[in-house]
VEXMI-328604 format. One record per residue (C-alpha): x, y, z negated. Coordinates in steps of 0.5 Angstrom, whole numbers, plus 500, padded with zeros to 3 digits. Layout:
<sites>
XYZ/...
</sites>
This chain:
<sites>
640301933/635306935/628305932/624311935/625316940/621322941/622327947/620330953/618325959/623326965/620321969/616315969/614309974/611302974/617299970/619305965/620312963/626317962/626321956/630327954/632327947/636333946/639333953/640326953/636322958/634315955/632309960/626306956/622300959/615300957/609296958/603299962/599300956/604305953/606308960/605315959/602320964/604327965/611329967/614334962/610332956/612330949/612322948/614318942/616311942/617305937/623302940/626295940/633295942/636289946/644288946/647284950/654282952/653286959/648291957/644295952/636296953/631300950/624297950/618302948/611302945/606307943/604303937/608299932/603293933/605293940/613293938/611287933/607283938/613284943/618281938/614275936/613274944/621274945/622269939/618263944/623259948/622261955/619268954/625274955/624281954/621282962/616276961/614279954/613286957/609283963/604279958/603286954/602289960/596284962/593283956/591289950/593286943/586284941/585280947/592277947/591275940/584272941/587268948/593265943/588263938/583260943/589256946/587259953/593257957/589259963/588266961/596267960/598263966/594269970/599274968/605274973/612271970/608266965/608259967/603253964/609250959/611257957/603259956/602253952/609254947/606261946/599258944/602253939/608258936/604264935/597262934/598264926/602270928/598274932/592277929/590284931/583287930/582293935/589297935/589296927/595291924/592285921/591285914/597281911/602285915/600292912/594292907/596287902/591285897/586289899/587287906/580284908/577291905/581295909/580291915/572291914/573299913/577300919/572296924/567300921/570307922/573305929/566302931/564310930/569312935/575314931/582313933/585307930/591311928/587316925/583311921/589307919/592314916/585316913/585309910/592309907/590315903/583312901/587306898/592311894/586315891/581309890/585302890/579298887/573302890/567298894/567299901/561304901/566309897/572307901/568309908/565315905/572318903/575316909/569320913/571326909/578325911/577324918/571330919/574336915/
</sites>
């Protein structure tokens, strides 16, 4: 099973990419949100491997959260990999989570490949399972008991303009150094890490 690919971008079009990894070209389907620009540059994808009787398909995502959302979407009856990619191409993760939690079937139906019954099933089955703030994962997925504190700190730092991945890494370091600190102390230490 392939879980991650890092290599050079050989080709890119509206549906996927070709990634050269040590001389082997991997065809990877990606949502528009993960579609890189700049042929020849380095790319890094989290991979979902789909094995069928007639094919092996790779689906690539720029973040683990996108890959997790893709996997959750494909658990819904009537949502295959192509439909899940269309949904992720049509809605950024925070908007997708908010749309599902509101039960906004009309918004989901505006995405190609999503009909009313499928949209209703997505809202019903994933209402409690999709929750993303910015690009950060939900507290329960990653941050354990300090989830609320981590969410608050992440939101504050992202509002200051720091990238989600950098914020997450900094907060993991802060939590390791100061597991029970107050929010203000976490923010001070995270800012030191983010602004060396």
